[in-house]
C-alpha positions as a Markdown table, in Angstrom:
| # | Residue | x | y | z |
|---|---|---|---|---|
| 1 | Met | 24.9 | -46.5 | 22.5 |
| 2 | Thr | 24.9 | -48.9 | 20.0 |
| 3 | Lys | 27.4 | -49.6 | 17.1 |
| 4 | Ile | 25.0 | -47.8 | 14.4 |
| 5 | Gln | 24.8 | -44.9 | 17.1 |
| 6 | Glu | 28.5 | -44.2 | 17.3 |
| 7 | Leu | 28.9 | -44.0 | 13.7 |
| 8 | Ala | 26.5 | -41.3 | 13.6 |
| 9 | Glu | 28.6 | -39.5 | 16.4 |
| 10 | His | 31.6 | -39.7 | 13.6 |
| 11 | Gly | 29.1 | -38.1 | 11.1 |
| 12 | Gln | 28.1 | -41.3 | 9.3 |
| 13 | Ala | 24.3 | -42.4 | 8.7 |
| 14 | Ile | 23.7 | -46.2 | 8.3 |
| 15 | Trp | 20.7 | -46.9 | 5.9 |
| 16 | Phe | 19.0 | -50.5 | 5.5 |
| 17 | Asp | 19.1 | -51.7 | 2.1 |
| 18 | Tyr | 16.2 | -53.5 | 2.2 |
| 19 | Ile | 12.2 | -53.2 | 2.9 |
| 20 | Gln | 9.5 | -55.7 | 2.6 |
| 21 | Arg | 5.9 | -55.1 | 4.4 |
| 22 | Ser | 6.3 | -57.3 | 6.8 |
| 23 | Leu | 9.6 | -55.6 | 7.9 |
| 24 | Ile | 7.2 | -52.4 | 8.7 |
| 25 | Gly | 4.2 | -54.1 | 9.9 |
| 26 | Ser | 6.0 | -56.1 | 12.3 |
| 27 | Gly | 7.9 | -53.3 | 14.2 |
| 28 | Glu | 11.3 | -54.9 | 12.9 |
| 29 | Leu | 11.9 | -51.6 | 11.1 |
| 30 | Gln | 10.8 | -49.4 | 14.2 |
| 31 | Gly | 13.5 | -51.8 | 16.3 |
| 32 | Leu | 16.3 | -50.8 | 13.5 |
| 33 | Val | 15.3 | -47.0 | 13.9 |
| 34 | Asp | 15.6 | -47.6 | 17.8 |
| 35 | Gln | 19.0 | -49.1 | 17.1 |
| 36 | Gly | 20.3 | -45.8 | 15.5 |
| 37 | Ile | 19.1 | -47.0 | 11.4 |
| 38 | Arg | 18.7 | -43.5 | 9.7 |
| 39 | Gly | 17.5 | -44.6 | 6.5 |
| 40 | Val | 16.2 | -47.3 | 4.1 |
| 41 | Thr | 16.6 | -48.0 | 0.4 |
| 42 | Ser | 15.2 | -50.2 | -2.2 |
| 43 | Asn | 15.5 | -51.2 | -5.8 |
| 44 | Pro | 13.5 | -53.1 | -8.3 |
| 45 | Ser | 15.6 | -56.4 | -7.2 |
| 46 | Ile | 14.6 | -55.9 | -3.5 |
| 47 | Phe | 11.1 | -55.4 | -4.4 |
| 48 | Lys | 11.2 | -58.5 | -6.7 |
| 49 | Lys | 12.5 | -60.1 | -3.8 |
| 50 | Ala | 9.9 | -59.1 | -1.3 |
| 51 | Ile | 6.8 | -59.1 | -3.6 |
| 52 | Thr | 7.6 | -62.7 | -5.3 |
| 53 | Gly | 9.1 | -64.2 | -2.3 |
| 54 | Ser | 6.6 | -63.9 | 0.2 |
| 55 | Ser | 2.6 | -63.9 | 0.5 |
| 56 | Asp | 2.7 | -60.6 | 2.1 |
| 57 | Tyr | 0.9 | -58.9 | -1.0 |
| 58 | Asp | -1.3 | -61.5 | -2.3 |
| 59 | Glu | -4.5 | -60.2 | -1.1 |
| 60 | Asp | -3.9 | -56.7 | -2.3 |
| 61 | Ile | -2.8 | -57.9 | -5.8 |
| 62 | Arg | -6.2 | -59.8 | -5.5 |
| 63 | Ser | -8.2 | -57.1 | -4.8 |
| 64 | Leu | -6.2 | -54.5 | -7.3 |
| 65 | Ala | -6.8 | -57.2 | -10.2 |
| 66 | Arg | -10.3 | -57.4 | -9.3 |
| 67 | Asp | -10.3 | -53.5 | -9.6 |
| 68 | Gly | -8.9 | -54.1 | -12.9 |
| 69 | Lys | -5.4 | -52.8 | -12.3 |
| 70 | Thr | -2.5 | -53.8 | -14.7 |
| 71 | Ala | 0.7 | -55.4 | -13.2 |
| 72 | Glu | 2.5 | -51.9 | -13.8 |
| 73 | Glu | -0.3 | -50.1 | -11.7 |
| 74 | Ile | -0.1 | -52.8 | -9.0 |
| 75 | Tyr | 3.5 | -52.8 | -8.6 |
| 76 | Glu | 3.2 | -48.6 | -8.3 |
| 77 | Ile | 0.4 | -49.0 | -5.9 |
| 78 | Leu | 2.2 | -51.5 | -3.8 |
| 79 | Thr | 5.7 | -50.2 | -3.7 |
| 80 | Val | 4.5 | -46.6 | -3.1 |
| 81 | Asn | 2.3 | -48.2 | 0.0 |
| 82 | Asp | 5.6 | -49.7 | 1.2 |
| 83 | Ile | 7.4 | -46.6 | 0.6 |
| 84 | Arg | 5.0 | -44.3 | 2.7 |
| 85 | Ser | 4.8 | -46.6 | 5.4 |
| 86 | Ala | 8.7 | -46.7 | 5.7 |
| 87 | Ala | 8.6 | -43.1 | 5.6 |
| 88 | Asp | 6.5 | -42.8 | 8.2 |
| 89 | Val | 8.7 | -44.6 | 10.5 |
| 90 | Leu | 11.4 | -42.8 | 10.0 |
| 91 | Arg | 9.8 | -39.0 | 9.9 |
| 92 | Pro | 10.8 | -38.7 | 13.5 |
| 93 | Val | 14.4 | -39.1 | 12.3 |
| 94 | Tyr | 13.5 | -36.7 | 9.6 |
| 95 | Asp | 12.4 | -34.2 | 12.1 |
| 96 | Glu | 14.7 | -34.4 | 14.7 |
| 97 | Thr | 17.6 | -33.9 | 12.2 |
| 98 | Asp | 16.0 | -31.0 | 10.5 |
| 99 | Gly | 15.4 | -32.9 | 7.5 |
| 100 | Ala | 19.0 | -34.0 | 7.2 |
| 101 | Asp | 18.1 | -37.9 | 7.4 |
| 102 | Gly | 15.5 | -39.9 | 7.9 |
| 103 | Phe | 14.9 | -40.9 | 4.3 |
| 104 | Val | 13.3 | -43.6 | 1.9 |
| 105 | Ser | 14.5 | -44.3 | -1.3 |
| 106 | Leu | 12.2 | -45.5 | -4.4 |
| 107 | Glu | 14.0 | -46.1 | -7.7 |
| 108 | Val | 12.5 | -44.7 | -11.0 |
| 109 | Asn | 11.6 | -47.2 | -13.8 |
| 110 | Pro | 15.0 | -48.5 | -14.8 |
| 111 | Gly | 14.0 | -48.7 | -18.7 |
| 112 | Leu | 14.0 | -44.7 | -18.4 |
| 113 | Ala | 17.8 | -44.7 | -17.5 |
| 114 | Asn | 18.8 | -43.1 | -20.9 |
| 115 | Ser | 15.9 | -40.3 | -20.9 |
| 116 | Ala | 16.6 | -37.3 | -19.0 |
| 117 | Arg | 12.8 | -36.2 | -20.0 |
| 118 | Gly | 11.4 | -39.5 | -19.1 |
| 119 | Thr | 13.2 | -39.7 | -15.7 |
| 120 | Ile | 12.3 | -36.2 | -14.8 |
| 121 | Asp | 8.6 | -37.2 | -15.4 |
| 122 | Glu | 8.7 | -40.3 | -13.5 |
| 123 | Ala | 10.8 | -39.0 | -10.5 |
| 124 | Thr | 8.7 | -36.0 | -10.2 |
| 125 | His | 5.1 | -38.2 | -10.5 |
| 126 | Leu | 6.7 | -40.9 | -8.0 |
| 127 | Phe | 7.5 | -37.9 | -5.6 |
| 128 | Asn | 4.2 | -36.6 | -5.7 |
| 129 | Thr | 2.6 | -39.7 | -5.4 |
| 130 | Val | 4.3 | -40.8 | -2.0 |
| 131 | Gly | 3.7 | -37.5 | -0.7 |
| 132 | Arg | 6.3 | -37.6 | 2.1 |
| 133 | Pro | 8.7 | -35.1 | 2.7 |
| 134 | Asn | 11.6 | -37.8 | 3.3 |
| 135 | Cys | 11.0 | -39.7 | 0.1 |
| 136 | Met | 14.0 | -39.9 | -2.3 |
| 137 | Ile | 13.9 | -40.6 | -5.7 |
| 138 | Lys | 16.4 | -43.0 | -7.0 |
| 139 | Val | 17.9 | -41.9 | -10.5 |
| 140 | Pro | 20.8 | -43.6 | -12.3 |
| 141 | Ala | 24.4 | -41.5 | -13.2 |
| 142 | Thr | 23.9 | -42.3 | -16.7 |
| 143 | Ser | 24.7 | -39.5 | -19.4 |
| 144 | Ala | 20.9 | -38.7 | -19.0 |
| 145 | Gly | 21.5 | -38.5 | -15.1 |
| 146 | Pro | 23.0 | -34.9 | -14.6 |
| 147 | Glu | 20.4 | -33.1 | -16.2 |
| 148 | Ala | 17.3 | -34.8 | -14.5 |
| 149 | Val | 19.5 | -34.6 | -11.1 |
| 150 | Glu | 19.8 | -30.7 | -11.7 |
| 151 | Thr | 15.8 | -30.4 | -13.0 |
| 152 | Leu | 14.4 | -32.7 | -10.2 |
| 153 | Ile | 16.9 | -30.8 | -7.3 |
| 154 | Ser | 15.7 | -27.4 | -8.7 |
| 155 | Arg | 11.9 | -28.5 | -8.4 |
| 156 | Gly | 12.7 | -29.7 | -4.7 |
| 157 | Val | 12.5 | -33.1 | -5.7 |
| 158 | Asn | 15.0 | -35.2 | -3.3 |
| 159 | Val | 17.4 | -37.4 | -5.2 |
| 160 | Asn | 19.5 | -40.4 | -4.5 |
| 161 | Val | 21.4 | -40.6 | -7.7 |
| 162 | Thr | 22.4 | -44.2 | -7.8 |
| 163 | Leu | 24.7 | -46.5 | -10.0 |
| 164 | Ile | 27.8 | -44.4 | -9.5 |
| 165 | Phe | 31.1 | -46.2 | -10.2 |
| 166 | Ser | 33.7 | -43.7 | -10.9 |
| 167 | Val | 35.2 | -40.1 | -9.6 |
| 168 | Gly | 34.0 | -39.2 | -13.3 |
| 169 | His | 30.3 | -40.5 | -12.6 |
| 170 | Tyr | 30.6 | -38.7 | -9.3 |
| 171 | Glu | 31.9 | -35.4 | -10.3 |
| 172 | Ser | 29.1 | -35.1 | -13.1 |
| 173 | Val | 26.2 | -35.7 | -10.8 |
| 174 | Ala | 27.9 | -33.4 | -7.7 |
| 175 | Lys | 27.8 | -30.7 | -9.9 |
| 176 | Ala | 24.6 | -31.2 | -11.3 |
| 177 | Tyr | 23.2 | -31.1 | -7.6 |
| 178 | Ile | 25.2 | -27.7 | -7.0 |
| 179 | Ala | 23.7 | -26.5 | -10.2 |
| 180 | Gly | 20.2 | -27.6 | -9.3 |
| 181 | Leu | 20.6 | -25.9 | -6.0 |
| 182 | Glu | 21.8 | -22.7 | -7.7 |
| 183 | Lys | 18.5 | -22.7 | -10.4 |
| 184 | Ala | 16.3 | -23.2 | -7.1 |
| 185 | Arg | 17.7 | -20.2 | -5.6 |
| 186 | Asp | 17.5 | -18.1 | -8.4 |
| 187 | Thr | 13.9 | -19.1 | -9.1 |
| 188 | Trp | 12.6 | -19.5 | -6.0 |
| 189 | Gly | 14.8 | -17.8 | -3.5 |
| 190 | Ala | 15.4 | -21.0 | -1.6 |
| 191 | Val | 18.1 | -23.6 | -1.5 |
| 192 | Lys | 16.8 | -26.1 | 1.4 |
| 193 | Ala | 14.1 | -27.9 | -0.6 |
| 194 | Ala | 15.6 | -30.9 | -1.6 |
| 195 | Ala | 18.3 | -33.1 | -0.3 |
| 196 | Ser | 20.5 | -35.6 | -2.1 |
| 197 | Val | 22.7 | -38.5 | -1.6 |
| 198 | Ala | 25.3 | -39.6 | -4.5 |
| 199 | Ser | 25.7 | -43.8 | -4.3 |
| 200 | Leu | 29.0 | -45.1 | -5.3 |
| 201 | Phe | 28.7 | -48.7 | -5.6 |
| 202 | Val | 31.8 | -50.6 | -4.2 |
| 203 | Ser | 31.9 | -54.0 | -4.0 |
| 204 | Arg | 31.0 | -54.7 | -7.7 |
| 205 | Leu | 34.2 | -52.8 | -8.9 |
| 206 | Asp | 36.5 | -55.3 | -6.6 |
| 207 | Thr | 34.6 | -57.9 | -8.5 |
| 208 | Ala | 35.2 | -56.8 | -12.0 |
| 209 | Val | 39.1 | -55.8 | -11.5 |
| 210 | Asp | 39.9 | -58.9 | -9.1 |
| 211 | Arg | 39.1 | -60.7 | -12.2 |
| 212 | Lys | 41.4 | -59.0 | -14.5 |
| 213 | Leu | 44.4 | -58.9 | -11.4 |
| 214 | Ala | 43.7 | -62.7 | -11.1 |
| 215 | Glu | 44.3 | -63.2 | -14.5 |
| 216 | Leu | 47.4 | -61.3 | -14.6 |
| 217 | Gly | 49.0 | -62.9 | -11.6 |
| 218 | Gln | 48.6 | -59.8 | -9.5 |
| 219 | Thr | 47.1 | -61.2 | -6.7 |
| 220 | Ser | 48.7 | -58.6 | -4.2 |
| 221 | Leu | 46.4 | -56.0 | -5.2 |
| 222 | Met | 43.2 | -57.7 | -5.0 |
| 223 | Gly | 40.0 | -56.5 | -2.9 |
| 224 | Lys | 42.0 | -53.1 | -2.7 |
| 225 | Thr | 40.6 | -51.2 | -5.7 |
| 226 | Ala | 36.8 | -50.3 | -4.7 |
| 227 | Val | 38.1 | -48.9 | -1.2 |
| 228 | Ala | 41.0 | -47.0 | -3.0 |
| 229 | Asn | 38.0 | -45.7 | -5.7 |
| 230 | Ala | 35.8 | -44.8 | -2.8 |
| 231 | Lys | 38.6 | -42.9 | -0.7 |
| 232 | Val | 39.5 | -41.0 | -4.1 |
| 233 | Val | 35.8 | -40.2 | -4.6 |
| 234 | Tyr | 35.7 | -38.9 | -0.9 |
| 235 | Ala | 38.8 | -36.5 | -1.6 |
| 236 | Arg | 37.0 | -35.1 | -4.1 |
| 237 | Phe | 33.6 | -34.5 | -2.4 |
| 238 | Thr | 35.5 | -32.6 | 0.2 |
| 239 | Glu | 36.7 | -30.5 | -2.6 |
| 240 | Leu | 33.8 | -29.8 | -4.4 |
| 241 | Phe | 31.8 | -29.0 | -1.2 |
| 242 | Ser | 34.5 | -26.7 | 0.4 |
| 243 | Ser | 34.5 | -24.6 | -2.8 |
| 244 | Ala | 33.6 | -20.6 | -2.9 |
| 245 | Arg | 30.9 | -21.7 | -5.0 |
| 246 | Trp | 29.4 | -24.0 | -2.6 |
| 247 | Glu | 30.2 | -21.9 | 0.1 |
| 248 | Lys | 27.9 | -19.1 | -1.0 |
| 249 | Leu | 25.2 | -21.9 | -1.0 |
| 250 | Ala | 25.6 | -23.2 | 2.4 |
| 251 | Glu | 25.6 | -19.7 | 3.9 |
| 252 | Gln | 22.1 | -19.8 | 2.9 |
| 253 | Gly | 21.2 | -23.4 | 4.6 |
| 254 | Ala | 22.1 | -25.8 | 1.2 |
| 255 | Arg | 23.2 | -29.1 | 2.7 |
| 256 | Val | 25.9 | -31.1 | 1.0 |
| 257 | Gln | 25.1 | -34.2 | -1.3 |
| 258 | Arg | 26.4 | -37.1 | 0.8 |
| 259 | Pro | 28.6 | -40.0 | -0.7 |
| 260 | Leu | 26.5 | -42.7 | -0.1 |
| 261 | Trp | 28.6 | -46.5 | -0.1 |
| 262 | Ala | 26.1 | -49.2 | -2.0 |
| 263 | Ser | 26.7 | -52.7 | -2.8 |
| 264 | Thr | 28.4 | -53.0 | 0.2 |
| 265 | Gly | 27.8 | -56.5 | 1.1 |
| 266 | Thr | 31.3 | -58.7 | 0.4 |
| 267 | Lys | 31.5 | -60.9 | -2.6 |
| 268 | Asn | 34.6 | -62.6 | -2.2 |
| 269 | Pro | 34.1 | -64.7 | 0.9 |
| 270 | Asp | 38.0 | -64.2 | 1.3 |
| 271 | Tyr | 37.4 | -60.8 | 2.4 |
| 272 | Pro | 36.2 | -59.7 | 5.6 |
| 273 | Asp | 32.5 | -59.5 | 5.6 |
| 274 | Thr | 32.6 | -56.2 | 6.9 |
| 275 | Leu | 35.1 | -54.7 | 4.6 |
| 276 | Tyr | 33.5 | -52.4 | 2.9 |
| 277 | Val | 32.0 | -50.9 | 6.0 |
| 278 | Asp | 34.9 | -50.6 | 8.3 |
| 279 | Thr | 36.9 | -48.9 | 5.7 |
| 280 | Leu | 34.6 | -46.2 | 4.5 |
| 281 | Ile | 33.7 | -44.8 | 7.9 |
| 282 | Gly | 33.6 | -40.9 | 8.0 |
| 283 | Pro | 31.7 | -37.6 | 8.3 |
| 284 | Ser | 29.2 | -36.7 | 5.8 |
| 285 | Thr | 28.4 | -40.0 | 4.6 |
| 286 | Val | 26.1 | -42.5 | 4.7 |
| 287 | Asn | 26.6 | -46.4 | 4.1 |
| 288 | Thr | 23.5 | -48.6 | 3.3 |
| 289 | Leu | 23.9 | -52.2 | 4.5 |
| 290 | Pro | 21.9 | -55.2 | 3.4 |
| 291 | Pro | 20.6 | -57.2 | 6.3 |
| 292 | Ala | 23.5 | -60.1 | 6.6 |
| 293 | Thr | 26.1 | -57.1 | 6.2 |
| 294 | Leu | 24.4 | -55.1 | 9.2 |
| 295 | Glu | 24.3 | -58.1 | 11.2 |
| 296 | Ser | 27.9 | -58.7 | 10.7 |
| 297 | Phe | 28.5 | -55.0 | 11.7 |
| 298 | Ile | 26.7 | -55.0 | 14.8 |
| 299 | Asp | 28.5 | -58.2 | 15.6 |
| 300 | His | 32.0 | -57.5 | 14.9 |
| 301 | Gly | 32.3 | -54.2 | 12.9 |
| 302 | Ser | 35.1 | -51.6 | 13.4 |
| 303 | Thr | 33.5 | -47.8 | 14.4 |
| 304 | Glu | 36.7 | -46.1 | 14.0 |
| 305 | Pro | 37.1 | -43.5 | 11.3 |
| 306 | Ser | 38.8 | -44.5 | 8.2 |
| 307 | Ile | 37.5 | -42.8 | 5.2 |
| 308 | Asp | 40.3 | -40.1 | 5.0 |
| 309 | Lys | 43.3 | -42.0 | 5.8 |
| 310 | Asp | 45.8 | -43.4 | 3.4 |
| 311 | Leu | 44.7 | -40.8 | 0.6 |
| 312 | Asp | 48.4 | -41.4 | -1.0 |
| 313 | Arg | 48.2 | -45.1 | -0.8 |
| 314 | Ser | 44.5 | -44.9 | -2.3 |
| 315 | Glu | 45.9 | -43.0 | -5.3 |
| 316 | Ala | 48.9 | -45.3 | -5.8 |
| 317 | Gln | 46.4 | -48.5 | -5.9 |
| 318 | Leu | 44.4 | -47.2 | -8.9 |
| 319 | Glu | 47.7 | -46.1 | -10.4 |
| 320 | Ala | 49.2 | -49.5 | -10.3 |
| 321 | Val | 45.9 | -51.1 | -11.4 |
| 322 | Ala | 45.8 | -48.9 | -14.5 |
| 323 | Lys | 49.7 | -49.5 | -15.3 |
| 324 | Leu | 48.7 | -53.1 | -15.9 |
| 325 | Gly | 46.7 | -51.9 | -18.3 |
| 326 | Ile | 43.3 | -52.4 | -16.6 |
| 327 | Asp | 41.1 | -49.3 | -17.9 |
| 328 | Leu | 39.1 | -48.2 | -14.7 |
| 329 | Asp | 37.0 | -45.7 | -17.2 |
| 330 | Glu | 36.2 | -48.7 | -19.2 |
| 331 | Val | 35.4 | -51.2 | -16.5 |
| 332 | Thr | 33.4 | -48.7 | -14.5 |
| 333 | Arg | 31.1 | -47.8 | -17.9 |
| 334 | Arg | 30.7 | -51.5 | -18.4 |
| 335 | Leu | 29.7 | -51.8 | -14.8 |
| 336 | Gln | 27.0 | -48.8 | -14.8 |
| 337 | Asp | 25.8 | -50.3 | -18.2 |
| 338 | Asp | 25.4 | -53.9 | -16.3 |
| 339 | Gly | 23.7 | -52.5 | -13.6 |
| 340 | Val | 20.9 | -50.5 | -15.6 |
| 341 | Glu | 20.5 | -53.7 | -17.5 |
| 342 | Ala | 20.1 | -55.9 | -14.2 |
| 343 | Phe | 17.1 | -53.4 | -12.7 |
| 344 | Ile | 15.8 | -53.6 | -16.1 |
| 345 | Arg | 15.6 | -57.3 | -16.4 |
| 346 | Ser | 14.5 | -57.6 | -12.4 |
| 347 | Tyr | 12.0 | -54.8 | -13.3 |
| 348 | Glu | 10.8 | -56.7 | -15.9 |
| 349 | Glu | 10.7 | -60.0 | -14.1 |
| 350 | Leu | 9.1 | -58.5 | -11.2 |
| 351 | Ile | 6.0 | -57.1 | -13.6 |
| 352 | Gln | 5.6 | -60.3 | -15.1 |
| 353 | Ser | 5.5 | -62.2 | -11.7 |
| 354 | Ile | 2.8 | -59.5 | -10.6 |
| 355 | Glu | 0.9 | -60.4 | -13.7 |
| 356 | Asp | 1.1 | -64.3 | -13.1 |
| 357 | Lys | 0.2 | -63.8 | -9.7 |
| 358 | Arg | -2.7 | -61.6 | -10.7 |
| 359 | Lys | -4.2 | -64.3 | -13.2 |
| 360 | Glu | -3.4 | -67.0 | -10.4 |
| 361 | Leu | -5.1 | -64.9 | -7.6 |
| 362 | Leu | -8.0 | -64.0 | -9.8 |
| 363 | Lys | -8.8 | -67.4 | -11.5 |
| 364 | Gly | -8.8 | -68.8 | -7.7 |
| 365 | Gly | -11.3 | -66.0 | -6.5 |
| 366 | Gln | -13.6 | -67.3 | -9.6 |
| 367 | Glu | -13.4 | -71.1 | -8.8 |
| 368 | Lys | -14.4 | -70.0 | -5.0 |
């Protein structure tokens, strides 16, 4: 049994936080699935690296450009094709788990982050275009997020709610998921139509808080806030999904919206490179690992359950940070805003790169 499979025995699925055409075509993704990987996540930054950092997509870009496709249209075609291919590799996992796992995530245009209606329309379009039941559409947990999540879940669209940084962010989308299932039940008489995860970003919180702690000379508290925050979120998850309201849905076959730990690559070289894996292991969770972190975990990571341990200590850690005058609500609001802006920037840079490559490839074809 591999370490990844050991985590599955504890109820935690490991997803791979990267996608690229060569990863799928070479059989490497299948190899990861054979080791126990149960999902794949993507975002505009990942696709930017994949498309602009390789020649994998050049021939398709040239062909699509000759057909008169715009850079935005080319981007959608390329990403949808990759998501379909990855979803097909993971389809056996989806089938074997009766739809509980085996998902591949695709993000809506980040420029729609503050528009519920725009997000709903784009997410529905992408889900239908991909045409795979194990596709999950990523929707940011901005103020527009809960409305979008509730509507999408009620329509049977799988949703990965992303850019969650605080307990408040988490609660709003968890309640939206439950409300969406209730709406589906009342409308269609079914609650199993859609699946969801709630993605809490981890390492970025430590980076932001540690900077403030260092300025205050409170080095003993550094490197602990993110894990403490995740453990408090997990405790809230167990409360929400054991309530009488939830039990009514569970009796009809509804599955919980699993917490997903995102941004798990350690940013501070002084911290263990598997810090955000070893400390967040537990039932009904997902951890999405970038390539380097996955490699480190396989080499020397722990597989002991840890997420539900030392909750009192985690709450005390967050209280200690607050007593120093560090406003975690403000920090997490800023992190979410920055996250949206970073994805918008990556998306815009990627579209411009595709446009540049489109023109270059067209020019090269004409010269020949």
